[in-house]
N, CA, C, O and the ligand as a Tripos MOL2 file, in Angstrom:
@<TRIPOS>MOLECULE
protein
  281   279    71     0     0
PROTEIN
NO_CHARGES

@<TRIPOS>ATOM
      1 N         175.2290  166.9320   66.3700 N.3       1 MET1
      2 CA        174.2780  167.2520   65.2940 C.3       1 MET1
      3 C         174.6500  168.7580   64.7160 C.2       1 MET1
      4 O         174.9220  169.7120   65.4450 O.2       1 MET1
      5 N         174.6190  168.7860   63.5640 N.am      2 VAL2
      6 CA        175.0150  170.1220   62.8310 C.3       2 VAL2
      7 C         173.7510  170.8530   62.6280 C.2       2 VAL2
      8 O         172.8050  170.3110   62.0570 O.2       2 VAL2
      9 N         173.6970  172.0680   63.0730 N.am      3 THR3
     10 CA        172.6280  172.9510   62.8230 C.3       3 THR3
     11 C         172.6290  173.5600   61.4710 C.2       3 THR3
     12 O         173.6570  173.4800   60.7990 O.2       3 THR3
     13 N         171.6440  174.1230   61.0350 N.am      4 LEU4
     14 CA        171.5760  174.7290   59.7490 C.3       4 LEU4
     15 C         172.5880  175.9580   59.7000 C.2       4 LEU4
     16 O         173.2880  176.2150   58.7200 O.2       4 LEU4
     17 N         172.5730  176.6290   60.8020 N.am      5 LEU5
     18 CA        173.4280  177.9000   60.7820 C.3       5 LEU5
     19 C         174.8570  177.4310   60.5570 C.2       5 LEU5
     20 O         175.5310  177.8330   59.6090 O.2       5 LEU5
     21 N         175.3260  176.5000   61.5360 N.am      6 SER6
     22 CA        176.8100  176.1370   61.4010 C.3       6 SER6
     23 C         177.0990  175.5180   60.1200 C.2       6 SER6
     24 O         178.1820  175.7210   59.5730 O.2       6 SER6
     25 N         176.2010  174.7720   59.5990 N.am      7 TYR7
     26 CA        176.3970  174.0740   58.2610 C.3       7 TYR7
     27 C         176.5090  175.2150   57.2040 C.2       7 TYR7
     28 O         177.3440  175.1370   56.3030 O.2       7 TYR7
     29 N         175.7130  176.2130   57.3140 N.am      8 SER8
     30 CA        175.7790  177.3190   56.2670 C.3       8 SER8
     31 C         177.1080  178.1660   56.4770 C.2       8 SER8
     32 O         177.6920  178.6300   55.4980 O.2       8 SER8
     33 N         177.5120  178.3340   57.5980 N.am      9 LEU9
     34 CA        178.6820  179.0980   57.9510 C.3       9 LEU9
     35 C         180.0000  178.2530   57.3440 C.2       9 LEU9
     36 O         180.9480  178.7830   56.7650 O.2       9 LEU9
     37 N         179.8650  177.0100   57.5720 N.am     10 GLY10
     38 CA        180.8450  176.2120   56.9700 C.3      10 GLY10
     39 C         180.9930  176.2830   55.4060 C.2      10 GLY10
     40 O         182.0800  176.1670   54.8400 O.2      10 GLY10
     41 N         179.8970  176.4670   54.8170 N.am     11 LEU11
     42 CA        179.8920  176.6610   53.3830 C.3      11 LEU11
     43 C         180.3450  178.0630   53.0090 C.2      11 LEU11
     44 O         180.8540  178.2050   51.8980 O.2      11 LEU11
     45 N         180.2260  179.0600   53.7700 N.am     12 VAL12
     46 CA        180.7800  180.3850   53.5600 C.3      12 VAL12
     47 C         182.2610  180.2870   53.6260 C.2      12 VAL12
     48 O         182.9860  180.8350   52.7960 O.2      12 VAL12
     49 N         182.7260  179.5420   54.6800 N.am     13 GLN13
     50 CA        184.2350  179.4150   54.7880 C.3      13 GLN13
     51 C         184.8260  178.7340   53.5500 C.2      13 GLN13
     52 O         185.9560  179.0300   53.1620 O.2      13 GLN13
     53 N         184.1240  177.8910   52.9730 N.am     14 LYS14
     54 CA        184.7280  177.1020   51.8790 C.3      14 LYS14
     55 C         184.4450  178.0490   50.4860 C.2      14 LYS14
     56 O         184.8820  177.6970   49.3900 O.2      14 LYS14
     57 N         183.8020  179.0660   50.6450 N.am     15 GLY15
     58 CA        183.5970  179.9720   49.5390 C.3      15 GLY15
     59 C         182.4110  179.4510   48.6100 C.2      15 GLY15
     60 O         182.2070  179.8670   47.4690 O.2      15 GLY15
     61 N         181.6820  178.5110   49.2470 N.am     16 LEU16
     62 CA        180.4640  177.9200   48.3680 C.3      16 LEU16
     63 C         179.1600  178.8320   48.4330 C.2      16 LEU16
     64 O         178.2210  178.6850   47.6520 O.2      16 LEU16
     65 N         179.1960  179.7250   49.3780 N.am     17 THR17
     66 CA        178.0820  180.6520   49.3840 C.3      17 THR17
     67 C         178.5060  181.8600   50.0670 C.2      17 THR17
     68 O         179.6150  181.9270   50.5970 O.2      17 THR17
     69 N         177.6400  182.8550   50.0810 N.am     18 THR18
     70 CA        177.9670  184.1540   50.7830 C.3      18 THR18
     71 C         177.2340  184.2360   52.1160 C.2      18 THR18
     72 O         176.3090  183.4830   52.4200 O.2      18 THR18
     73 N         177.7250  185.2250   52.9020 N.am     19 LEU19
     74 CA        177.1550  185.4850   54.2430 C.3      19 LEU19
     75 C         175.6950  185.9830   54.1010 C.2      19 LEU19
     76 O         174.8020  185.7680   54.9210 O.2      19 LEU19
     77 N         175.5740  186.7000   52.9090 N.am     20 GLU20
     78 CA        174.1230  187.3650   52.8660 C.3      20 GLU20
     79 C         173.1460  186.2380   52.4160 C.2      20 GLU20
     80 O         171.9490  186.3270   52.6890 O.2      20 GLU20
     81 N         173.6100  185.2710   51.7880 N.am     21 GLU21
     82 CA        172.8400  184.0500   51.3900 C.3      21 GLU21
     83 C         172.3740  183.2510   52.6150 C.2      21 GLU21
     84 O         171.2230  182.8290   52.7240 O.2      21 GLU21
     85 N         173.3510  183.0670   53.5420 N.am     22 VAL22
     86 CA        173.1910  182.3610   54.8740 C.3      22 VAL22
     87 C         172.1060  183.0770   55.5890 C.2      22 VAL22
     88 O         171.0900  182.5310   56.0200 O.2      22 VAL22
     89 N         172.4030  184.3790   55.6880 N.am     23 GLU23
     90 CA        171.3480  185.1480   56.4670 C.3      23 GLU23
     91 C         169.9830  184.9950   55.9580 C.2      23 GLU23
     92 O         168.9960  184.8370   56.6760 O.2      23 GLU23
     93 N         169.9820  185.0560   54.5960 N.am     24 ARG24
     94 CA        168.5840  184.9660   53.9800 C.3      24 ARG24
     95 C         167.9210  183.6540   54.2960 C.2      24 ARG24
     96 O         166.7440  183.6940   54.6540 O.2      24 ARG24
     97 N         168.5380  182.4930   54.2060 N.am     25 VAL25
     98 CA        167.9270  181.2270   54.3610 C.3      25 VAL25
     99 C         167.8330  180.9690   55.8350 C.2      25 VAL25
    100 O         166.8560  180.3220   56.2130 O.2      25 VAL25
    101 N         168.7600  181.4040   56.7770 N.am     26 THR26
    102 CA        168.7920  181.0600   58.1180 C.3      26 THR26
    103 C         167.7630  181.7260   58.9430 C.2      26 THR26
    104 O         167.0750  181.1300   59.7710 O.2      26 THR26
    105 N         167.6770  183.1790   58.6400 N.am     27 PHE27
    106 CA        166.9350  183.9620   59.4760 C.3      27 PHE27
    107 C         165.4620  184.2770   58.9350 C.2      27 PHE27
    108 O         164.7830  185.1780   59.4260 O.2      27 PHE27
    109 N         165.0510  183.5180   57.9560 N.am     28 THR28
    110 CA        163.7230  183.7320   57.3880 C.3      28 THR28
    111 C         162.9260  182.4270   57.8730 C.2      28 THR28
    112 O         163.4340  181.5510   58.5740 O.2      28 THR28
    113 N         161.6140  182.4210   57.4070 N.am     29 ASP29
    114 CA        160.7260  181.3470   57.7610 C.3      29 ASP29
    115 C         161.1980  180.0230   57.2610 C.2      29 ASP29
    116 O         161.0620  179.0230   57.9670 O.2      29 ASP29
    117 N         161.7530  179.9640   56.0640 N.am     30 THR30
    118 CA        162.1810  178.7000   55.4550 C.3      30 THR30
    119 C         163.2190  177.9430   56.2100 C.2      30 THR30
    120 O         163.0970  176.7240   56.3260 O.2      30 THR30
    121 N         164.2770  178.6050   56.7550 N.am     31 GLY31
    122 CA        165.2690  178.0100   57.4930 C.3      31 GLY31
    123 C         165.0310  177.8260   58.9310 C.2      31 GLY31
    124 O         164.7330  176.7360   59.4200 O.2      31 GLY31
    125 N         165.1720  178.9500   59.6180 N.am     32 LEU32
    126 CA        165.0290  178.8680   61.0880 C.3      32 LEU32
    127 C         163.7010  178.3170   61.5050 C.2      32 LEU32
    128 O         163.6820  177.3720   62.2940 O.2      32 LEU32
    129 N         162.6480  178.8030   61.0650 N.am     33 GLU33
    130 CA        161.1570  178.4170   61.2910 C.3      33 GLU33
    131 C         161.1520  176.7610   61.2490 C.2      33 GLU33
    132 O         160.7060  176.0470   62.1470 O.2      33 GLU33
    133 N         161.6560  176.3760   60.1990 N.am     34 ALA34
    134 CA        161.6230  174.8360   60.0390 C.3      34 ALA34
    135 C         162.3580  174.1850   60.9870 C.2      34 ALA34
    136 O         161.9080  173.1610   61.5000 O.2      34 ALA34
    137 N         163.5640  174.6870   61.3390 N.am     35 GLU35
    138 CA        164.3800  174.0640   62.4070 C.3      35 GLU35
    139 C         163.7470  174.1000   63.7990 C.2      35 GLU35
    140 O         163.7740  173.1160   64.5390 O.2      35 GLU35
    141 N         163.1880  175.2420   64.1280 N.am     36 LEU36
    142 CA        162.4090  175.4240   65.3120 C.3      36 LEU36
    143 C         161.3600  174.5080   65.5060 C.2      36 LEU36
    144 O         161.1700  173.9590   66.5910 O.2      36 LEU36
    145 N         160.5810  174.2910   64.3770 N.am     37 LYS37
    146 CA        159.4080  173.5210   64.2940 C.3      37 LYS37
    147 C         159.8410  172.1300   64.6050 C.2      37 LYS37
    148 O         159.2950  171.4520   65.4750 O.2      37 LYS37
    149 N         160.7900  171.7400   63.9030 N.am     38 ALA38
    150 CA        161.2680  170.2890   64.0570 C.3      38 ALA38
    151 C         161.6590  170.0990   65.6180 C.2      38 ALA38
    152 O         161.2890  169.0940   66.2250 O.2      38 ALA38
    153 N         162.3730  171.0470   66.1940 N.am     39 LYS39
    154 CA        162.8030  170.9300   67.5470 C.3      39 LYS39
    155 C         161.5750  170.7590   68.3870 C.2      39 LYS39
    156 O         161.4460  169.7890   69.1360 O.2      39 LYS39
    157 N         160.6570  171.7150   68.2630 N.am     40 ARG40
    158 CA        159.5090  171.8330   68.9920 C.3      40 ARG40
    159 C         158.7290  170.4320   68.9410 C.2      40 ARG40
    160 O         158.2370  169.9260   69.9490 O.2      40 ARG40
    161 N         158.6740  169.9200   67.8010 N.am     41 LYS41
    162 CA        157.8010  168.6680   67.5670 C.3      41 LYS41
    163 C         158.4790  167.4130   68.3520 C.2      41 LYS41
    164 O         157.8380  166.5640   68.9710 O.2      41 LYS41
    165 N         159.8780  167.4510   68.2140 N.am     42 SER42
    166 CA        160.5340  166.4190   68.8220 C.3      42 SER42
    167 C         160.4700  166.4260   70.4290 C.2      42 SER42
    168 O         160.5140  165.3980   71.1050 O.2      42 SER42
    169 N         160.3720  167.6010   70.8970 N.am     43 SER43
    170 CA        160.3450  167.7210   72.3630 C.3      43 SER43
    171 C         158.9320  167.4250   72.8930 C.2      43 SER43
    172 O         158.6960  167.3230   74.0970 O.2      43 SER43
    173 N         158.0120  167.2940   71.9350 N.am     44 LEU44
    174 CA        156.6530  167.0680   72.3570 C.3      44 LEU44
    175 C         156.2950  165.5390   72.0400 C.2      44 LEU44
    176 O         155.1350  165.1310   72.0910 O.2      44 LEU44
    177 N         157.2630  164.8200   71.7450 N.am     45 THR45
    178 CA        157.0740  163.3480   71.6700 C.3      45 THR45
    179 C         157.8520  162.5890   72.6070 C.2      45 THR45
    180 O         159.0500  162.8050   72.7900 O.2      45 THR45
    181 N         157.1610  161.6610   73.2320 N.am     46 CYS46
    182 CA        157.9250  160.8750   74.3510 C.3      46 CYS46
    183 C         159.0360  160.1010   73.6180 C.2      46 CYS46
    184 O         158.8200  159.4510   72.5950 O.2      46 CYS46
    185 N         160.2550  160.2160   74.2150 N.am     47 ARG47
    186 CA        161.4840  159.4590   73.6880 C.3      47 ARG47
    187 C         161.2980  157.9660   73.8100 C.2      47 ARG47
    188 O         161.8820  157.2500   72.9970 O.2      47 ARG47
    189 N         160.5560  157.4380   74.7270 N.am     48 CYS48
    190 CA        160.3650  156.2630   75.1470 C.3      48 CYS48
    191 C         159.2640  155.4470   74.3640 C.2      48 CYS48
    192 O         159.4470  154.3700   73.7970 O.2      48 CYS48
    193 N         158.1870  156.1000   74.4300 N.am     49 CYS49
    194 CA        156.9120  155.4120   73.8600 C.3      49 CYS49
    195 C         156.3980  156.1020   72.5350 C.2      49 CYS49
    196 O         155.5100  155.6120   71.8370 O.2      49 CYS49
    197 N         157.0720  157.3370   72.2480 N.am     50 GLN50
    198 CA        156.5790  158.0570   71.1120 C.3      50 GLN50
    199 C         155.1770  158.7470   71.3140 C.2      50 GLN50
    200 O         154.6300  159.3380   70.3820 O.2      50 GLN50
    201 N         154.6670  158.6590   72.4530 N.am     51 ALA51
    202 CA        153.3150  159.2980   72.5850 C.3      51 ALA51
    203 C         153.3740  160.7810   72.4260 C.2      51 ALA51
    204 O         154.4240  161.3730   72.6760 O.2      51 ALA51
    205 N         152.3220  161.4030   72.0310 N.am     52 GLU52
    206 CA        152.2720  162.8610   71.8630 C.3      52 GLU52
    207 C         152.1220  163.4080   73.3110 C.2      52 GLU52
    208 O         151.4020  162.8240   74.1210 O.2      52 GLU52
    209 N         152.7750  164.4760   73.6080 N.am     53 LEU53
    210 CA        152.8240  165.0480   74.9800 C.3      53 LEU53
    211 C         152.3790  166.3970   74.9470 C.2      53 LEU53
    212 O         152.6500  167.0250   73.9240 O.2      53 LEU53
    213 N         151.7150  167.0070   75.9030 N.am     54 GLN54
    214 CA        151.4150  168.4650   76.1220 C.3      54 GLN54
    215 C         152.5590  169.1730   76.6050 C.2      54 GLN54
    216 O         153.3490  168.6230   77.3730 O.2      54 GLN54
    217 N         152.7320  170.5120   76.1600 N.am     55 PRO55
    218 CA        153.8840  171.2850   76.4730 C.3      55 PRO55
    219 C         154.1050  171.2730   78.0650 C.2      55 PRO55
    220 O         155.2310  171.2260   78.5600 O.2      55 PRO55
    221 N         153.0100  171.3170   78.7600 N.am     56 GLU56
    222 CA        153.1590  171.4490   80.2310 C.3      56 GLU56
    223 C         153.4730  170.2440   80.9860 C.2      56 GLU56
    224 O         153.7730  170.2920   82.1790 O.2      56 GLU56
    225 N         153.4080  169.1110   80.2830 N.am     57 TRP57
    226 CA        153.7780  167.8310   80.8970 C.3      57 TRP57
    227 C         155.2720  167.7520   81.0720 C.2      57 TRP57
    228 O         156.0250  167.9750   80.1250 O.2      57 TRP57
    229 N         155.6920  167.4480   82.2300 N.am     58 MET58
    230 CA        157.1790  167.3130   82.5560 C.3      58 MET58
    231 C         157.5380  165.8540   82.3800 C.2      58 MET58
    232 O         158.6900  165.5450   82.0740 O.2      58 MET58
    233 N         156.5780  164.9330   82.5650 N.am     59 ASP59
    234 CA        156.8310  163.6020   82.1460 C.3      59 ASP59
    235 C         155.8630  162.9440   81.2850 C.2      59 ASP59
    236 O         154.7550  163.4520   81.1180 O.2      59 ASP59
    237 N         156.1970  161.8500   80.7240 N.am     60 CYS60
    238 CA        155.2270  161.1840   79.8560 C.3      60 CYS60
    239 C         154.3200  160.4440   80.8850 C.2      60 CYS60
    240 O         154.8360  159.7050   81.7230 O.2      60 CYS60
    241 N         152.9620  160.6390   80.8280 N.am     61 PRO61
    242 CA        152.0580  159.9630   81.5720 C.3      61 PRO61
    243 C         151.8760  158.5250   81.3410 C.2      61 PRO61
    244 O         151.3490  157.7830   82.1700 O.2      61 PRO61
    245 N         152.3330  158.1330   80.1670 N.am     62 TYR62
    246 CA        152.0600  156.7320   79.7870 C.3      62 TYR62
    247 C         153.2120  155.8250   80.2260 C.2      62 TYR62
    248 O         153.0080  154.6570   80.5570 O.2      62 TYR62
    249 N         154.4300  156.3870   80.2240 N.am     63 CYS63
    250 CA        155.5490  155.4290   80.6000 C.3      63 CYS63
    251 C         156.4380  156.0730   81.7420 C.2      63 CYS63
    252 O         157.4130  155.4610   82.1760 O.2      63 CYS63
    253 N         156.0850  157.3020   82.2120 N.am     64 MET64
    254 CA        156.7400  158.0380   83.2060 C.3      64 MET64
    255 C         158.1650  158.4600   82.8710 C.2      64 MET64
    256 O         158.9370  158.7650   83.7800 O.2      64 MET64
    257 N         158.5220  158.4840   81.6470 N.am     65 THR65
    258 CA        159.7600  158.9610   81.2910 C.3      65 THR65
    259 C         159.8260  160.4460   81.1900 C.2      65 THR65
    260 O         159.0950  161.0770   80.4270 O.2      65 THR65
    261 N         160.7860  161.0390   82.0340 N.am     66 PRO66
    262 CA        160.9590  162.4700   81.9440 C.3      66 PRO66
    263 C         161.2340  163.0780   80.6710 C.2      66 PRO66
    264 O         162.0530  162.5570   79.9140 O.2      66 PRO66
    265 N         160.5700  164.2300   80.3380 N.am     67 ARG67
    266 CA        160.7500  164.8540   78.9240 C.3      67 ARG67
    267 C         162.1770  165.2700   78.6990 C.2      67 ARG67
    268 O         162.6780  165.0870   77.5900 O.2      67 ARG67
    269 N         162.9230  165.8620   79.7570 N.am     68 PHE68
    270 CA        164.0100  166.6450   79.5320 C.3      68 PHE68
    271 C         165.2340  165.9220   80.0500 C.2      68 PHE68
    272 O         166.3130  166.5080   79.9710 O.2      68 PHE68
    273 N         165.1800  164.8070   80.5290 N.am     69 ALA69
    274 CA        166.2830  163.9910   81.1020 C.3      69 ALA69
    275 C         167.2700  163.4480   79.9440 C.2      69 ALA69
    276 O         166.7790  163.2690   78.8290 O.2      69 ALA69
    277 N         168.3710  163.2310   80.1170 N.am     70 ASP70
    278 CA        169.3190  162.7660   79.1130 C.3      70 ASP70
    279 C         169.2820  161.2620   78.9880 C.2      70 ASP70
    280 O         170.0190  160.6910   78.1840 O.2      70 ASP70
    281 ZN        156.1520  157.6810   77.0440 Zn       71 ZN71
@<TRIPOS>BOND
     1     1     2 1
     2     2     3 1
     3     3     4 2
     4     3     5 am
     5     5     6 1
     6     6     7 1
     7     7     8 2
     8     7     9 am
     9     9    10 1
    10    10    11 1
    11    11    12 2
    12    11    13 am
    13    13    14 1
    14    14    15 1
    15    15    16 2
    16    15    17 am
    17    17    18 1
    18    18    19 1
    19    19    20 2
    20    19    21 am
    21    21    22 1
    22    22    23 1
    23    23    24 2
    24    23    25 am
    25    25    26 1
    26    26    27 1
    27    27    28 2
    28    27    29 am
    29    29    30 1
    30    30    31 1
    31    31    32 2
    32    31    33 am
    33    33    34 1
    34    34    35 1
    35    35    36 2
    36    35    37 am
    37    37    38 1
    38    38    39 1
    39    39    40 2
    40    39    41 am
    41    41    42 1
    42    42    43 1
    43    43    44 2
    44    43    45 am
    45    45    46 1
    46    46    47 1
    47    47    48 2
    48    47    49 am
    49    49    50 1
    50    50    51 1
    51    51    52 2
    52    51    53 am
    53    53    54 1
    54    54    55 1
    55    55    56 2
    56    55    57 am
    57    57    58 1
    58    58    59 1
    59    59    60 2
    60    59    61 am
    61    61    62 1
    62    62    63 1
    63    63    64 2
    64    63    65 am
    65    65    66 1
    66    66    67 1
    67    67    68 2
    68    67    69 am
    69    69    70 1
    70    70    71 1
    71    71    72 2
    72    71    73 am
    73    73    74 1
    74    74    75 1
    75    75    76 2
    76    75    77 am
    77    77    78 1
    78    78    79 1
    79    79    80 2
    80    79    81 am
    81    81    82 1
    82    82    83 1
    83    83    84 2
    84    83    85 am
    85    85    86 1
    86    86    87 1
    87    87    88 2
    88    87    89 am
    89    89    90 1
    90    90    91 1
    91    91    92 2
    92    91    93 am
    93    93    94 1
    94    94    95 1
    95    95    96 2
    96    95    97 am
    97    97    98 1
    98    98    99 1
    99    99   100 2
   100    99   101 am
   101   101   102 1
   102   102   103 1
   103   103   104 2
   104   103   105 am
   105   105   106 1
   106   106   107 1
   107   107   108 2
   108   107   109 am
   109   109   110 1
   110   110   111 1
   111   111   112 2
   112   111   113 am
   113   113   114 1
   114   114   115 1
   115   115   116 2
   116   115   117 am
   117   117   118 1
   118   118   119 1
   119   119   120 2
   120   119   121 am
   121   121   122 1
   122   122   123 1
   123   123   124 2
   124   123   125 am
   125   125   126 1
   126   126   127 1
   127   127   128 2
   128   127   129 am
   129   129   130 1
   130   130   131 1
   131   131   132 2
   132   131   133 am
   133   133   134 1
   134   134   135 1
   135   135   136 2
   136   135   137 am
   137   137   138 1
   138   138   139 1
   139   139   140 2
   140   139   141 am
   141   141   142 1
   142   142   143 1
   143   143   144 2
   144   143   145 am
   145   145   146 1
   146   146   147 1
   147   147   148 2
   148   147   149 am
   149   149   150 1
   150   150   151 1
   151   151   152 2
   152   151   153 am
   153   153   154 1
   154   154   155 1
   155   155   156 2
   156   155   157 am
   157   157   158 1
   158   158   159 1
   159   159   160 2
   160   159   161 am
   161   161   162 1
   162   162   163 1
   163   163   164 2
   164   163   165 am
   165   165   166 1
   166   166   167 1
   167   167   168 2
   168   167   169 am
   169   169   170 1
   170   170   171 1
   171   171   172 2
   172   171   173 am
   173   173   174 1
   174   174   175 1
   175   175   176 2
   176   175   177 am
   177   177   178 1
   178   178   179 1
   179   179   180 2
   180   179   181 am
   181   181   182 1
   182   182   183 1
   183   183   184 2
   184   183   185 am
   185   185   186 1
   186   186   187 1
   187   187   188 2
   188   187   189 am
   189   189   190 1
   190   190   191 1
   191   191   192 2
   192   191   193 am
   193   193   194 1
   194   194   195 1
   195   195   196 2
   196   195   197 am
   197   197   198 1
   198   198   199 1
   199   199   200 2
   200   199   201 am
   201   201   202 1
   202   202   203 1
   203   203   204 2
   204   203   205 am
   205   205   206 1
   206   206   207 1
   207   207   208 2
   208   207   209 am
   209   209   210 1
   210   210   211 1
   211   211   212 2
   212   211   213 am
   213   213   214 1
   214   214   215 1
   215   215   216 2
   216   215   217 am
   217   217   218 1
   218   218   219 1
   219   219   220 2
   220   219   221 am
   221   221   222 1
   222   222   223 1
   223   223   224 2
   224   223   225 am
   225   225   226 1
   226   226   227 1
   227   227   228 2
   228   227   229 am
   229   229   230 1
   230   230   231 1
   231   231   232 2
   232   231   233 am
   233   233   234 1
   234   234   235 1
   235   235   236 2
   236   235   237 am
   237   237   238 1
   238   238   239 1
   239   239   240 2
   240   239   241 am
   241   241   242 1
   242   242   243 1
   243   243   244 2
   244   243   245 am
   245   245   246 1
   246   246   247 1
   247   247   248 2
   248   247   249 am
   249   249   250 1
   250   250   251 1
   251   251   252 2
   252   251   253 am
   253   253   254 1
   254   254   255 1
   255   255   256 2
   256   255   257 am
   257   257   258 1
   258   258   259 1
   259   259   260 2
   260   259   261 am
   261   261   262 1
   262   262   263 1
   263   263   264 2
   264   263   265 am
   265   265   266 1
   266   266   267 1
   267   267   268 2
   268   267   269 am
   269   269   270 1
   270   270   271 1
   271   271   272 2
   272   271   273 am
   273   273   274 1
   274   274   275 1
   275   275   276 2
   276   275   277 am
   277   277   278 1
   278   278   279 1
   279   279   280 2
@<TRIPOS>SUBSTRUCTURE
     1 MET1         2 RESIDUE 1 A MET
     2 VAL2         6 RESIDUE 1 A VAL
     3 THR3        10 RESIDUE 1 A THR
     4 LEU4        14 RESIDUE 1 A LEU
     5 LEU5        18 RESIDUE 1 A LEU
     6 SER6        22 RESIDUE 1 A SER
     7 TYR7        26 RESIDUE 1 A TYR
     8 SER8        30 RESIDUE 1 A SER
     9 LEU9        34 RESIDUE 1 A LEU
    10 GLY10       38 RESIDUE 1 A GLY
    11 LEU11       42 RESIDUE 1 A LEU
    12 VAL12       46 RESIDUE 1 A VAL
    13 GLN13       50 RESIDUE 1 A GLN
    14 LYS14       54 RESIDUE 1 A LYS
    15 GLY15       58 RESIDUE 1 A GLY
    16 LEU16       62 RESIDUE 1 A LEU
    17 THR17       66 RESIDUE 1 A THR
    18 THR18       70 RESIDUE 1 A THR
    19 LEU19       74 RESIDUE 1 A LEU
    20 GLU20       78 RESIDUE 1 A GLU
    21 GLU21       82 RESIDUE 1 A GLU
    22 VAL22       86 RESIDUE 1 A VAL
    23 GLU23       90 RESIDUE 1 A GLU
    24 ARG24       94 RESIDUE 1 A ARG
    25 VAL25       98 RESIDUE 1 A VAL
    26 THR26      102 RESIDUE 1 A THR
    27 PHE27      106 RESIDUE 1 A PHE
    28 THR28      110 RESIDUE 1 A THR
    29 ASP29      114 RESIDUE 1 A ASP
    30 THR30      118 RESIDUE 1 A THR
    31 GLY31      122 RESIDUE 1 A GLY
    32 LEU32      126 RESIDUE 1 A LEU
    33 GLU33      130 RESIDUE 1 A GLU
    34 ALA34      134 RESIDUE 1 A ALA
    35 GLU35      138 RESIDUE 1 A GLU
    36 LEU36      142 RESIDUE 1 A LEU
    37 LYS37      146 RESIDUE 1 A LYS
    38 ALA38      150 RESIDUE 1 A ALA
    39 LYS39      154 RESIDUE 1 A LYS
    40 ARG40      158 RESIDUE 1 A ARG
    41 LYS41      162 RESIDUE 1 A LYS
    42 SER42      166 RESIDUE 1 A SER
    43 SER43      170 RESIDUE 1 A SER
    44 LEU44      174 RESIDUE 1 A LEU
    45 THR45      178 RESIDUE 1 A THR
    46 CYS46      182 RESIDUE 1 A CYS
    47 ARG47      186 RESIDUE 1 A ARG
    48 CYS48      190 RESIDUE 1 A CYS
    49 CYS49      194 RESIDUE 1 A CYS
    50 GLN50      198 RESIDUE 1 A GLN
    51 ALA51      202 RESIDUE 1 A ALA
    52 GLU52      206 RESIDUE 1 A GLU
    53 LEU53      210 RESIDUE 1 A LEU
    54 GLN54      214 RESIDUE 1 A GLN
    55 PRO55      218 RESIDUE 1 A PRO
    56 GLU56      222 RESIDUE 1 A GLU
    57 TRP57      226 RESIDUE 1 A TRP
    58 MET58      230 RESIDUE 1 A MET
    59 ASP59      234 RESIDUE 1 A ASP
    60 CYS60      238 RESIDUE 1 A CYS
    61 PRO61      242 RESIDUE 1 A PRO
    62 TYR62      246 RESIDUE 1 A TYR
    63 CYS63      250 RESIDUE 1 A CYS
    64 MET64      254 RESIDUE 1 A MET
    65 THR65      258 RESIDUE 1 A THR
    66 PRO66      262 RESIDUE 1 A PRO
    67 ARG67      266 RESIDUE 1 A ARG
    68 PHE68      270 RESIDUE 1 A PHE
    69 ALA69      274 RESIDUE 1 A ALA
    70 ASP70      278 RESIDUE 1 A ASP
    71 ZN71       281 GROUP 0 **** ****
């Protein structure tokens, strides 16, 4: 998976954008916050049954799938 940051740095290398621009979009609420929010959301959903999970639950109580296993 390509993160927003590495994608943006690729654009800098190609001369399509500037480092300043990357910093602006990556380290402000629009970029990084959205990425973190998406990650947080996915980690709180069971990979197996898609049930909503509480942050303190290590396993899904519905299908017993561990949250952090591969
Ligand atoms: Zn589940």
